[in-house]
LODOBA-232923 format. One record per residue: residue in one letter; y, x, z of N, C-alpha, C, O in turn. Coordinates in steps of 0.001 Angstrom, whole numbers, padded with zeros to 6 digits, always signed. Atoms other than C-alpha are relative to their C-alpha. Layout:
BEGIN
aYXZYXZYXZYXZ ...
This chain:
BEGIN
m-001033-000688-000791+007253-028388-022528-000434+001440+000264-001605+001719+000522 e+000266-001421-000275+007510-024640-022060+001060+000518+000948+002255+000341+000715 k-000943-000559-000967+009071-022925-019079-000639+001171+000723-001853+001360+000653 i+000502-001116-000814+008750-019844-016843-000404-000553+001356+000417-001122+002075 a+000507+000555-001256+006565-020781-013886+000440+000805+001211+000741+000241+002263 a-000363-000842-001142+007406-017798-011681+000385+001392-000474-000049+001834-001538 k-000377-001395+000262+008971-014333-011640-000201+000799+001279-000049+000280+002385 f+000278-000842-001164+008145-011415-009369+000642+001371-000162+000821+001874-001271 n-000536-001360-000023+009661-008099-008367-000739+000809+001059-001208+000266+002059 v+000571-000914-000981+008254-005065-006563+001089+000977+000419+001604+001733-000405 q-001040-000881-000515+010729-003225-004360-000530+001425+000126-001690+001624+000486 y+000361-001409-000159+010682+000607-004371+000923+000612+001049+002134+000393+001023 i-000788-000590-001093+011812+002581-001303-000162+001510+000031-001278+002029+000047 q-000040-001450-000207+012812+006234-001056+001218+000294+000871+002314-000202+000611 i-001094-000352-000906+014921+007685+001747+000430+001451-000189+001621+001761-000167 l-000299-001423+000169+014665+011453+001201-000162+000422-001454-001171+000119-002092 g+000122-000600+001319+015385+013175-002085-000911+001221+000061-001351+001624+001138 e+000945-001122+000066+013252+016095-003240+000515+001254+000698-000267+002154+001006 k-000578-001133-000734+015646+018551-001558+000283-000352+001453+000994+000373+002149 g-000164+000393-001393+015531+016690+001741+001283-000729+000308+001600-000949+001477 e-001256+000702-000231+018832+014872+001245-000267-001483+000271-000956-002135-000514 p+000311+001381-000378+018793+011461+002999+000948-001025-000621+002105-000729-000917 d-000823+001152+000326+020045+008077+001863+000520-000529+001339-000241-001094+002125 k-000578+000329-001314+022414+007399+004767-000160-001469+000366-000243-001808+001546 k+000136+001426-000281+022072+003624+004406-001410-000349+000470-001597-001287+001244 l+001390+000309-000331+018291+003715+004742-000586+000902+001086-001645+000603+001637 e+000520-000978-000962+017869+006695+007099-000203-000644+001378+000737-001208+001936 p+000259+000634-001296+016188+005495+010326+000601+000796+001146+000829+002000+001028 k-000533-000663-001191+017578+006269+013775-001177+000397+000886-001546-000332+001806 l+001110-000515-000797+014713+008330+015176+000498+001140+000877+001428+001856+000506 s-000396-001072-000912+014996+010706+018113-000437+001347-000569-001325+001400-001420 p+000441-001326+000433+014741+014483+017578-001494+000218+000243-002165+000844-000578 q+001422-000170-000295+011293+014361+019238-000856-000769-000998-001880-000259-001452 q+000750+000782+000992+010084+011613+016907-000026+000712-001355-001066+000773-002010 l-000073-000697+001282+011260+013549+013864-000864+001258+000012-001569+001548-000955 r+000825-001210-000096+009634+016749+015061-001483-000332+000037-002300+000420-000493 d+001408+000404-000031+006384+014881+015758-000512-000342-001403-001648-000019-001750 l+000390+000298+001379+006317+013595+012184-000339+001292-000750-001335+001379-001468 y+000231-001284+000665+006609+017165+010962-001231+000703+000556-002059+001217-000196 k+001104-000709-000660+004164+018593+013497-001351-000501-000487-002228+000300-000810 w+001311+000524+000379+001324+016255+012575-000312+000229-001475-001476+000382-001845 m+000263-000349+001402+001770+016856+008860-000494+001436-000117-001448+001718-000843 v+000408-001412+000032+001525+020611+009434-001407+000165+000555-002218+000894-000018 i+001328-000125-000605-001508+020230+011705-001075-000565-000927-002164-000002-001038 e+000995+000530+000941-003266+018017+009171-000272+000996-001118-001422+001178-001518 r+000209-000977+001072-002706+020635+006473-000786+001211+000503-001614+001755-000228 m+000760-001106-000574-004004+023377+008780-001468-000392+000165-002366+000394-000140 f+001361+000502-000119-007070+021266+009548-000667-000005-001372-001817+000408-001522 d+000509+000141+001357-007510+020648+005832-000410+001348-000592-001488+001474-001171 s+000310-001321+000571-007377+024307+004815-001163+000651+000736-001967+001360+000130 t+001123-000534-000771-009753+025251+007636-001307-000656-000435-002318+000021-000617 a+001202+000725+000433-012236+022549+006602-000456+000468-001375-001655+000607-001620 l+000347-000488+001338-012095+023747+002997-000684+001358+000097-001689+001605-000570 a+000600-001326-000172-012825+027314+004107-001406-000103+000590-002314+000609+000161 l+001323+000178-000609-015734+026155+006283-001012-000510-001022-002166-000083-001026 q+000919+000510+001020-017230+024223+003379-000384+001096-000983-001552+001220-001351 r+000286-001075+000957-016940+027174+001020-000926+001057+000600-001638+001754-000124 e+000891-000949-000688-018742+029293+003642-001344-000622+000356-002201+000040+000943 g+001261+000673-000288-021534+026728+003934-000150-000455+001438-001266-000690+001900 r+000066+000352-001420-020639+025795+007506+000193-001498+000244-000141-001985+001324 i+000004+001463-000022-019921+022096+006799-000402-000479-001382-000509+000312-002319 g+000426+000549+001285-020972+019762+004011+001171-000325-000904+002276+000185-000715 t-001043+000412+000933-019007+018170+001185+001187-000574+000766+001014-001353+001703 y-001204+000354-000753-015413+017632+002297+001062-000559-000950+001204-000091-002080 a-001088+000607+000777-012518+015458+001042+001341+000457+000560+001680+000142+001701 q-001292-000516-000441-009122+017170+001246+001071-001086+000066+000931-002163-000514 s-001156+000897-000098-005822+015502+002136+001266+000678-000516+002368+000181-000283 l-001130-000795+000460-003566+018094+000469+000963-000828-000855+000578-001373-001889 g-001019+000736+000726-000332+016445-000666+000157-001447+000441+001046-002149-000040 e-000010+001406-000407-001026+013138+001099+000363-000170+001479+000231-001256+002044 e-000228-000010-001449+000019+014065+004635+001062-001010+000449+000934-001610+001516 a-001074+000920-000403+003192+011948+004684-000498-001433+000112-000039-002187+000970 v+000544+001354-000043+001213+008783+003977-000794-000207+001288-000614-001204+001987 h+000861+000125-001179-001326+009409+006748+000813+000022+001295+000643-000831+002166 v-000746-000193-001249+001112+010608+009400+001063-001081+000177+001190-001660+001256 g-001064+000999-000095+003995+008260+008619-000525-001367+000359+000050-002052+001205 a+000568+001329-000259+001811+005154+008602-000612-000083+001390-000449-001094+002072 t+000663+000030-001310-000166+006085+011734+001009+000004+001138+000851-000729+002114 l-001005-000038-001071+002882+006949+013821+000882-001243+000014+001550-001514+001013 a-000760+001250+000030+004536+003696+012713-000710-001105+000772-000089-002093+001164 a+000792+001016-000700+001732+001745+014403+000133+000145+001514+000450+001222+002019 k+000043-000023-001456+001575+000821+018087-001424+000332+000453-002371+000139-000310 p+001348-000352-000479-001359+002000+020246-000999-001147-000068-002191-000917-000269 e+000921+001141+000025-002802-001532+020319-000393-000422-001422-001328-001203-001599 d+000372+000277+001393-002863-001719+016499-001250+000798-000364-001460+001903+000134 w+001229-000679+000416-006152-000804+014860+000163+000631-001379+000779+000056-002276 i-000073-000746+001256-006483+001770+012077-001368-000037-000681-002397+000176-000039 f+001224+000006+000799-009076+001456+009299+000161+001012-001135+000786+000707-002152 p-000177-001059+000999-009299+004732+007334-001091-000044-001067-002055-000803-000964 d+001162-000267+000855-011378+005788+004385-000500+001390+000358-001045+001565+001448 y+000559-001313-000335-012276+009490+004211+000996+001145-000145+000594+002308-000139 r-001001-001077+000097-008991+011408+003838+001007+000017+001147+001776+000969+001274 e-001054+000131-001017-006923+010265+006830-000310+000820+001247-000414+000268+002342 h+000363-000868-001130-007742+013246+009051+001058-000058+001109+000726-000061+002294 a-001071+000031-001005-004342+013111+010764-000033-001277+000817+000315-001266+001998 a+000059+001265-000741-004849+009465+011711-000956+000128+001185-000668-000371+002273 f+000958-000206-001088-007894+010464+013774+000603+000891+001082+000492+000591+002271 l-000557-000938-000971-006099+013384+015418+001112-000641+000823+001182-000454+002038 i-001094+000675-000703-003020+011308+016271-000544-001007+001006+000035-001195+002076 r+000601+000992-000881-005271+008664+017820-000896+000621+001079-001615-000092+001780 g+000693-000650-001104-006813+011248+020130-001446+000383-000262-002164+000754+000667 v+001358-000440+000334-010053+011987+018286-000010+001526-000042+000810+002116-000745 p-000002-001466-000037-010959+015637+019010-000279+000624-001366-001021+000071-002178 v+000260-000754+001234-010897+018159+016179-001497+000248-000148-002041+000147-001247 a+001441-000277+000038-014501+019008+017103-000788-001185-000546-001777-001000-001255 s+000698+001189+000488-015555+015423+016393+000076-000095-001516-000910-000423-002177 l-000146+000062+001454-014146+015557+012871-000852+001058-000691-001497+000774-001700 f+000823-001047+000601-015827+018878+012114-001493-000301+000175-002303+000034-000689 t+001393+000396-000206-019069+017553+013608-000413-001025-001059-001506-000956-001620 h+000288+001005+001030-018871+014574+011261-000161+000643-001372-001143+000394-002070 w+000053-000630+001325-018117+016675+008183-001115+001034-000076-001498+001467-001163 g+001158-000887-000022-020902+018984+009277-001310-000738-000184-002370-000116-000256 g+001194+000779+000304-023344+016137+008713-000574-000793+001151-001631-001406+001002 s+000517+000731-001153-023767+014606+012171+000901-001189+000323+002106-001034+000523 e-000767+001197-000326-022694+011044+012868+000436-000019+001462+001207-000891+001864 d-000497-000123-001377-022248+012104+016513+001523+000165+000003+002198-000224+000956 g-001445-000221+000079-018756+013069+015361+000809-001274-000053+002007-001265+000232 m-000702+001279+000067-017888+009420+014880-000233-000862+001237+000009-002068+001199 k-000022+000678-001292-018571+008484+018518+001418+000166+000542+001723+001155+001210 l-001433-000159-000210-014866+007846+018981+000418-000334+001428-000213-001166+002080 p-000447+000225-001373-012937+007932+022273+000386-001453+000255+000864-002153-000638 e-000401+001348-000413-012368+004700+024170+001500-000164-000201+002279+000736+000115 n-001403+000362+000218-009064+003020+023222+000705+000827-001072+001933+000802-001160 s-000638-000693+001121-008484+005273+020211+000388-000996-001088+001266-000721-001905 n-000335+001096+000925-008419+002025+018192+000042+000443-001466+000968+000113-002207 i+000150-000408+001388-009537+003617+014949-001478-000106-000356-002338+000272+000440 f+001373+000124+000448-012682+002880+012969-000506+001334-000543+000299+002205-000871 p+000542-001254+000537-015045+005644+011787+000363+000213-001470+000825-000703-002151 v-000176-000323+001417-014723+007393+008433-000794-000990-000841-001958-001264-000552 c+000652+000975+000878-015536+004892+005671-000187+000627-001380+000787+000853-002098 i+000284-000637+001288-017244+006434+002636-000061-001007-001149+000479-000715-002215 p+000037+000957+001120-017981+003281+000527+001412-000458-000359+002137-000967+000496 v-001394+000227+000416-014796+002773-001478+000375-001478+000096-000302-002335-000472 g-000572+001336-000054-012770-000333-000608-000532-000906+001087+000108-001906+001413 t+000601+000923-000960-015061-001845+002016+000829-000148+001276+000763-001178+001947 q-000801+000072-001218-012652-001034+004842+001096-001062-000106+001653-001477+000910 t-000989+001074+000174-010254-003612+003341-000471-001263+000709+000319-001951+001356 l+000565+001173-000663-012568-006348+004590+000007+000167+001511+000249-000793+002243 h-000004-000251-001449-012823-004713+008020+001404-000219+000572+001573-000842+001620 g-001380+000161-000463-009045-004569+008346+000448-001443-000019+001106-001909+000912 a-000374+001417+000111-008581-008146+007149-000700-000832+001077-000074-001672+001724 g+000759+000773-000981-011333-009513+009393+000487+000206+001418+000586-000745+002194 t-000503-000288-001351-010037-007776+012500+001362-000645+000216+001646-001162+001297 a-001322+000629-000116-006511-009019+011798-000120-001503+000186+000636-002095+000957 i+000236+001431-000185-007810-012577+011472-000451-000269+001441-000034-001249+002057 a+000454+000149-001391-009569-012115+014828+001172+000111+000969+001246-000647+001937 f-001192-000120-000855-006287-010948+016405+000778-001316+000020+001241-001768+001068 k-000765+001250+000084-004612-014118+015158-000708-001122+000752-000073-001879+001487 l+000760+001052-000678-007385-016396+016406+000052+000154+001516+000071-000832+002253 k-000026-000269-001444-007285-014713+019822+001418+000064+000556+001630+000274+001751 k-001418-000028-000388-003468-014811+019850+000403+001341+000630+001209+001382+001559 e-000369-001351-000461-003258-011046+020429+001141+000539-000849+001147+000377-002069 k-001145-000556+000713-000011-009313+019514-000337+001401-000497+000213+002396-000025 a+000406-001274+000587-001655-006584+017481-000188-000212-001499-000320-001342-001970 a+000157+000062+001453-002010-005758+013796-000961+001099-000437-001365+001939+000367 t+000886-001028+000546-004215-003643+011546+000693+000746-001126+001501+000182-001863 v-000435-000824+001131-003418-000796+009170-001251+000499-000710-002065+001208-000117 t+001157-000424+000776-005978-000235+006432+000451+000927-001116+001313+000570-001918 f-000283-000949+001074-005829+002835+004193-001042-000146-001108-002242-000212-000839 v+000915-000052+001140-007326+002692+000724+000587+000942-001046+001797+001163-001085 g-000466-000788+001128-007137+004974-002295+000269-000905-001187-000079-002085-001167 d-000280+000817+001185-005962+003808-005709-001278-000511-000647-001276-001593-001235 a+001265+000444+000586-009602+003611-006846-000515-001264+000674-001195-002075+000044 s+000475+001178-000728-010270+001001-004169+000543-001292-000583-000076-002347-000444 t-000603+001215+000544-007960-001430-005952-000793-000546-001183-000495-001632-001679 s+000866+000465+001082-010624-001697-008672-001290-000619+000525-002165-000981-000263 t+001235+000537-000583-013279-002979-006256+000176-001457+000407+001287-001910+000683 g-000036+001393-000437-014166-006544-005380+000360-000145+001455+001081-001073+001821 d-000296+000067-001435-013999-005851-001639+001502+000021+000266+001997-000689+001142 f-001457-000106-000165-010323-004906-001969+000649-001362-000228+001456-001815+000584 h-000631+001277+000344-009389-008186-003630-000430-001119+000942+000373-001991+001276 e+000457+000995-000975-011523-010281-001287+000747+000169+001317+001145-000810+001948 g-000716-000272-001248-009876-008582+001686+001436-000494-000049+001919-001104+000905 l-001381+000467+000131-006369-009278+000385+000069-001520+000011+000948-002105+000645 n-000017+001464+000076-007209-012895-000378-000205-000628+001377+000495-001570+001747 f+000236+000524-001348-008625-013514+003108+001214+000240+000890+001642-000658+001616 a-001134-000329-000872-005720-011731+004817+001190-000905-000279+001858-001372+000644 s-001157+000822+000344-003115-013700+002917-000253-001479+000259+000626-002185+000751 t+000330+001413-000218-004897-017061+003063+000146-000377+001470+000642-001455+001799 f-000075+000266-001437-005116-016798+006856+001283+000541+000635+001468+000469+001850 q-001249-000575-000504-001688-015131+007135-000271+000934+001176+000354+000838+002233 a+000443-000914-001051-003342-012386+009147+001007+001138+000202+001699+001523-000740 p-000904-001127-000273-001347-009586+010835-000606+001314-000495-001073+002134+000295 a+000653-001159+000621-002589-006933+008418+000951+000717-000947+001744+000092-001650 v-000752-000827+000944-000983-004066+006525-001002+000867-000752-001854+001518-000147 f+000892-000790+000847-002765-002407+003614+000825+001066-000705+001801+000757-001388 v-000734-001125+000588-001606+001043+002493-000861+000620-001095-001916+001193-000823 i+000681-000648+001123-002681+002188-000963+000542+001415-000136+001726+001614-000409 r-000379-001398+000188-002618+005961-001099-000236+000328-001488-001307+000793-001879 n+000128-000189+001444-001947+006219-004839+000195+001467-000362+001317+001922-000587 n-000083-001430+000335-002788+009854-005587-000299+000274-001468-000509+001419-001869 h+000101-000076+001465-003203+009128-009322-001398+000224-000558-001585+000190-001774 w+001335-000302+000529-006924+009882-009540-001104-000699+000789-001085-000717+002020 a+001250+000499-000582-010232+008114-008887-001079+000964-000468-001692+000766-001517 i+000763-001176+000424-012297+011294-008996+000642+000513-001291+001740+001065-001232 s-000584-000514+001243-011707+012162-012686+000625-001100-000855+001099-000830-001959 t-000576+001111+000762-010501+008717-013806+001466-000157+000361+001788-000376+001529 p-001430+000095-000312-006697+008571-014116+000410-001417+000366-000215-002393-000048 r-000513+001309-000408-004701+005758-012550+000605-000758-001190+000415-001969-001306 t-000689+000654+001106-002679+005045-015732-000814+000042-001282-001707+000874-001441 c+000720+000110+001273-003893+004067-019199+000905+000373-001176+002101+000082-001175 l-000662-000228+001281-002913+005307-022638-000332-001177-000913-001276-001926-000663 e+000209+001142+000884-002673+002841-025484-001418-000056-000563-001989-001135-000717 e+001317-000019+000632-005978+003986-026987-001154-000094+000987-002311-000202+000581 d+001077+000070-000990-007900+003864-023702-000670-001370-000003+000003-002388-000165 w+000736+001267-000098-010589+001195-023435-000964+000050+001172-002123-000349+001052 g+000828-000066-001194-011908+001793-019960+000023+001368+000653-000593+001571+001699 g-000070-001347-000568-011103+005453-019353+001145+000156+000980+001676+001254+001147 c-001073-000039-000982-008502+004565-016743-000270-001100+001022-001211-001879+000870 q+000275+000937-001082-008218+002468-013598+000538-001400-000246-000160-002384-000003 t-000621+001321+000121-005826-000351-014441+001183+000070-000958+001794+001125-001131 r-001199+000090+000837-003132-001492-016849+001174-000633+000748+002231-000862+000160 s-001108+000532-000807-001028-002937-014021+001123+001023+000066+000880+002219+000229 e-001146-000906-000045+002467-001489-014037+000101+000694+001351+000455+001871+001424 t+000064-000571-001341+002192-000958-010269-001295-000467+000647-001901-001444+000207 l+001139+000476-000778-000661-001200-007800+000460-000996+001057-000301-001870+001473 a-000544+000923-000999+001587-002980-005318-000044-001442-000484-000258-002359+000309 q-000068+001363+000519+001814-005989-007621-001328-000739+000078-001369-001953-000124 k+001298+000661-000120-001893-006680-007135-000023-000986+001166-000835-001911+001192 g-000075+000933-001117-000944-008391-003891+000759-001272-000329+000650-002261+000396 i-000795+001179+000359+001382-010832-005669-000900-001197-000272-000566-002329+000081 a+000924+001089+000323-001590-012860-006898-000486-000724+001248-000899-001881+001176 y+000487+000590-001244-002516-013493-003257+001137-000487+000891+000911-000885+002033 g-001138+000489-000776+000991-014436-002120+000400+000913+001130+000907+000455+002154 m-000309-000972-001048+001473-011242-000119+001346+000662-000233+001838+000711-001361 n-001147-000889+000126+004564-009180+000603-000490+001288-000659-001532+001818-000275 c+000414-001203+000730+004390-006186-001761+001168+000964-000122+002295+000547-000389 v-001054-000998+000109+006351-002947-001800-000606+001329-000438-001749+001650-000110 q+000407-001340+000428+006128+000484-003410+000910+001005+000688+002108+000767+000844 v-000764-000982-000764+007226+003597-001547-000318+001408-000487-001419+001666-000973 d+000218-001410+000327+007646+007317-002233-000918+000599+001062-000501+000802+002202 g+000979-000501-000951+004507+008697-000589+000174+001453+000386-000550+001953+001247 n-000333-001366-000408+005967+012208-000419+001199+000014+000949+001662+001082+001351 d-001158+000168-000871+008816+010893+001750-000476-000658+001296-000648-001876+001353 i+000590+000532-001230+007543+010505+005303+000902-001015+000699+000401-001916+001371 l-000891+000990-000607+010636+008627+006465-000147-001352-000687-000151-002389-000024 a+000178+001251+000741+010191+006031+003723-001317-000664+000368-001381-001883+000529 v+001299+000550-000401+006520+005623+004627+000093-000596+001401-000339-001726+001630 y-000111+000455-001395+007281+005323+008343+000774-001314+000089+000307-002273+000703 v-000860+001183-000074+010091+002785+007896-000680-001219-000625-000641-002318-000073 t+000624+001113+000731+008170+000665+005390-001199-000564+000765-001352-001779+000883 v+001179+000458-000743+004949+000530+007410+000403-000642+001318-000184-001645+001724 k-000458+000574-001283+006803-000120+010680+000528-001415-000201+000208-002315+000575 k-000522+001350+000271+008660-003084+009171-001140-000967-000318-001148-002105+000151 a+001137+000855+000356+005423-004443+007697-000798-000386+001241-001241-001528+001364 l+000734+000290-001233+003707-004172+011091+000787-000929+000917+000218-001835+001525 d-000842+000891-000810+006632-005770+012915-000066-001426-000547-000185-002387+000214 d+000093+001319+000633+006551-008641+010405-001368-000629+000258-001477-001824+000530 a+001363+000516-000198+002783-008959+010770-000169-000550+001403-000712-001640+001579 r+000136+000459-001384+002936-009230+014556+000848-001228+000277+000543-002012+001175 a-000904+001150-000183+005762-011776+014237-000488-001230-000759+000205-002247-000799 g+000565+001150+000685+003525-014074+012191+000463-000190-001432+000313-001276-001992 k-000512+000108+001374+005066-013321+008781-001011+000399-001062-000668+000520-002238 g+001052-000260+000971+001752-012457+007165-000174+001467-000356+000540+002331+000153 p+000347-001379+000347+000264-009337+005576+000928+000607-001051+001675-000098-001728 t-000779-000745+000994+001904-006672+003417-000899+001011-000693-001752+001639-000066 l+000682-001029+000778+000528-004486+000639+001026+001061-000378+002045+000753-000998 i-000919-001110+000262+002203-001070+000371-000686+001010-000906-001790+001466-000609 e+000506-001052+000887+001649+001338-002509+000829+001260+000228+002026+001273-000056 a-000681-001274-000260+002539+004917-001518-000320+000967-001138-001473+001360-001317 i+000189-000864+001161+003045+007129-004580-000024+001463+000444+000971+001978+000953 c+000120-001428-000310+001776+010674-004020-000856+000642-001094-000959+000097-002193 y+000849-000649+001006-000532+013093-005838-001071+000821+000705-000808+001517+001685 r+001109-000773-000560-003916+014584-005098+000112+001434-000517-000195+001710-001677 l-000253-001382+000412-003111+018306-005158-001254+000873+000033-001229+002011-000436 g+001268-000726-000018-006718+019382-004560-001056-000783-000754-000729-001746-001447 p+001083+000748+000646-010107+018241-005841-000264-001315+000712+000182-001521+001841 h+000394+001261-000636-011492+014778-005156-000780+000297+001278-000459-000224+002346 t+000698-000592-001137-013982+016500-002858-000344+001425-000399-000036+001863-001507 t+000386-001383+000315-015345+020020-002668-001124+000065-001024-001482+001152-001477 a+001027+000031+001046-018067+018889-005118+000620-000188-001390-000096-000286-002386 d-000718+000333+001229-015405+018319-007796+000751+001219-000540+001177+002079+000231 d-000804-001044+000632-013687+020657-010302+001125-000667-000788+000930-001025-001950 p-001084+000727+000667-010286+019087-011136+000597+000726-001200+001295+000111-002005 t-000556-000730+001157-009397+021840-013624-000592-000488-001309-000064-000192-002381 r+000640+000517+001209-011730+020086-016063+000739-001210-000565+000541-001566-001727 y-000649+001212+000498-009492+017027-016317+001479-000121+000364+002169-000974-000194 q-001412+000075-000356-006089+017662-014676+000819+001005-000803+000344+002092-001135 d-000952-000876+000678-003080+019160-016463+000678+000874+001062+001345+000357+001958 a-000527-000924-001014-002042+022261-014488+001515-000092+000126+002051+000089+001220 t-001463+000091-000060+001635+021802-015395+000437-001234+000789+001452-001203+001485 v-000301+001213-000765+001605+018271-013954-000230+000253+001487+000580-000143+002324 v+000304-000315-001403-000038+019501-010744+001112+000863+000593+001530+000652+001731 k-001069-000885-000474+002615+022217-010450+001273-000792+000310+001944-000523+001306 k-001197+000817-000233+005414+019638-010755-000135-000826+001277+000831-001003+002020 w+000197+000780-001219+003875+017532-008015+000006+000881+001245+000399+000425+002319 f-000087-000931-001125+003540+020590-005771+001453+000177+000437+001736+000369+001620 e-001421-000154-000314+007322+020854-005978+000543-001198+000780+001604-001111+001399 k-000428+001202-000712+007561+017331-004517-000728-000190+001329-000502-001183+002021 e+000902+000202-001144+005062+017879-001684+000772-000306+001285+001897+000162+001460 p-000748+000605-001107+005981+016185+001603+000446+000925+001121+001492+000688+001726 i-000340-000829-001167+006004+018987+004187+001274+000800-000252+002169+000840+000592 k-001197-000777+000319+008547+021193+002463+001230-000899-000065+002305-000523+000400 r-001129+000936+000106+010746+018177+001717+000519-000377+001387+001727-000396+001619 f-000426+000417-001332+010775+017086+005351+000556+001177+000789+001452+001008+001616 q-000537-001193-000649+011340+020640+006533+001462+000198-000395+002287+000536+000453 l-001390-000126+000463+014520+020759+004407+000892-001034+000689+002040-000747+001031 y-000757+001048-000689+015634+017482+005983+000257+000400+001458+001370+000245+001960 l-000172-000419-001395+015027+018816+009511+000982+001155+000121+001723+001240+001100 k-000968-001103+000001+016988+021958+008650+001420-000546-000041+002301-000055+000665 r-001321+000627+000105+019946+019770+007678+000444-000541+001356+001629-000510+001688 k-000306+000584-001303+019731+018149+011118-000104+001024+001135+000016+000689+002314 k+000128-001098-000969+019271+021535+012825-001153-000241+000990-001045+000074+002175 l+001176+000263-000819+015854+020472+014127-001186+000878-000383-002260+000763+000207 w+001068-000918+000413+013785+023136+012357+000537+001412-000005+001624+001671-000521 d-000292-001436+000099+013847+026904+012831-001319+000746+000138-002364+000131+000350 d+001231-000804-000045+011341+029760+012897-000740-000159+001329-001971-000158+001369 k+000620+000152-001321+010741+029313+016626-000826-001287+000063-001954-001287+000556 f+000712+001284+000011+009776+025652+016177-001235+000083-000890-002304-000408-000529 e+001133-000118+000929+007563+026478+013196-001137+000798+000629-002303+000420+000514 k+001037-000818-000655+005721+029182+015135-000708-000778+001104-001917-000638+001290 a+000599+000801-001069+005166+026783+018038-000981-001027-000572-002063-001236-000023 v+000875+000978+000644+003699+024139+015713-001264+000677-000531-002375+000183-000340 q+001145-000739+000551+001477+026687+013965-000941+000451+001119-002162+000397+000972 a+000823-000467-001117+000291+028048+017316-000785-001158+000614-001964-001006+000932 q+000687+001169-000547-000534+024562+018644-001147-000423-000925-002256-000704-000471 g+001026+000376+000962-002420+023724+015458-001176+000960+000002-002330+000537-000068 k+001065-001008+000010-004372+026979+015530-000892-000126+001237-002114-000017+001141 r+000782+000164-001227-005423+026458+019163-000933-001204-000115-002118-001116+000207 m+000794+001220+000145-006605+022916+018443-001166+000207-000954-002302-000159-000653 i+001007-000107+001061-008488+023816+015281-001051+001050+000334-002242+000826+000120 d+000981-001045-000360-010086+027058+016499-000960-000501+001068-002165-000260+000993 a+000855+000543-001068-011361+025313+019632-000950-001054-000560-002111-001140-000158 g+000824+001037+000610-012622+022420+017525-001148+000554-000817-002261+000031-000769 v+001059-000646+000790-014562+024681+015166-001097+000524+000915-002285+000338+000651 k+000971-000584-000935-016212+026452+018105-000907-001085+000600-002128-000931+000633 l+000779+001069-000620-017297+023211+019792-000912-000692-001014-002055-001028-000705 a+000805+000674+001031-018505+021641+016556-001219+000835-000372-002300+000293-000598 e+001120-000849+000404-020671+024645+015715-000998+000222+001135-002110+000699+000910 e+000940-000057-001126-022206+024578+019183-000803-001288+000132-001801-001330+000850 h+000637+001313-000113-023216+020939+018743-001387-000001-000661-001552+000502-001772 k+001365+000083+000520-026941+020295+018246-000423-001473-000071-000865-002035+000931 p+000389+001411+000105-027623+016784+016901-001512-000175+000066-002267+000746-000245 k+001427+000305-000041-030995+015116+017414-000447-000501-001377+000116-001471-001884 p+000478+000472+001312-032903+014773+014125-000522-001434+000037-000497-002138-000973 t+000544+001362-000100-034446+011547+015445+001092-001078-000023+000792-002270-000086 d-001084+000982+000058-031017+009910+015415-000055-000835-001275+000375-001988-001283 m+000047+000748+001261-031646+008908+011803-000916-001219+000102-000800-002159-000683 f+000854+001161-000236-034314+006554+013102+000611-000936+001046+000493-002158+000947 d-000401+000768-001179-032649+005442+016326+001271-000827-000176+001513-001749+000603 y-001305+000669+000116-029257+004257+015026+000188-000728-001325+001316-000901-001788 v-000097+000796+001222-030065+002310+011876-000350-001457+000283+000406-002368-000054 y+000433+001350-000362-032009-000701+013148-000030-000151+001520-000277+000814+002243 s+000084+000232-001452-031871-002287+016592-001442+000157+000470-001695+000628+001579 e+001414-000218-000276-035675-002311+016481-000646+000589-001246-000463+000076-002349 l+000620-000668+001147-037691+000016+014265-001083-000877-000630-001853-001536+000068 t+001091+000669+000709-039904-001523+011614-001281+000814+000220-001202+002000+000541 p+001252-000728-000250-043600-000587+011919-000144+001293-000800-000615+002301-000272 n+000145-001221+000805-043489+001903+009052+000962+001093+000467+000618+002274+000428 l-000943-001003-000518-040371+003612+010483-000460+000529+001354-000269+001706+001660 e+000557-000447-001279-041989+003727+013920-001051+001075-000241-001104+002079+000468 e+001042-000966+000345-044909+005543+012332+000616+001305-000506+000175+002395-000143 q-000671-001195+000534-042602+007916+010454+000681+000794+001113+000671+002025+001101 r-000686-000697-001096-040636+008686+013635-001003+000820+000819-000732+001969+001167 k+001030-000715-000762-043812+009632+015516-000480+001221-000761-000688+002286-000180 e+000456-001127+000826-044921+011818+012630+001069+001088-000048+000769+002282-000025 f-001105-000940+000075-041485+013399+012438+000110+000822+001288+000377+002023+001249 e-000090-000700-001273-041494+014254+016142-001076+001085+000126-001141+001774+001144 
């Protein structure tokens, strides 16, 4: 006997066209303040990003990972969450930290090489920057399982890059989350590149790409998860999709995997030269789709954006960032911290090294 055992589909969601024109059937009913906040945080993240890049080029902070072109994913997903929900970032979600009340100075302190910057404020409900690719998937899944066991009405949002979907931790995290029907949402920030390895494969490729899966969202199908793909340059689509996934998660409907399609418009980090492997014409086309300009056009249609509002946002961002730079550069970390915050008790050889170091 031969038959089809199962069929699957991946839904795609886009609300705003590239010129800011909305799909009236899908357009959410958000207040003018909510819409302006979505725009404000995207602009502030980009201002933070450009400042951090300048500081790195001047030798004032270390290697830095930009978020250029990915602001709608970070801001839309974070603002869709409730304060009691926990956020698990990797290393590009700068806006998620700022929205959750982490001071600008803390982020610059971290990127300046001091882990003091990741001493996060009480009740910010966000985990520190996660550098190992994909490991935060397990943190998000485990915390969501704990919420369920404790009967807490909270959920988790875990951000991963497209490269993370090639790691074992990612798949283990999805399997645990789905098996336990945990209140977890996983957002894949598909920016098309894992450093210099492209997301898609050509016919002749035999390992020079990330995956042959038609979508990254479908990777959750194997684990029985809700899966959806969204336009990651459309902040309304991101917000609506993540909010629904979180509402479903808290209501006991299990986890969701969301693939947000965007593009990395800068280097992987400041240690990378993307001109060696990216097609400049492709990058230019994606710049035309970037999220801030698109949302600005939408706000103009609704008469919620003008020069006065833009100047106010820019001024607020400049005050925050300038003050943060000043405080971060005044910070003096203790060199002995590298001994004091690794083990609960120092091993004899490290004890000896610490004394010698002092």
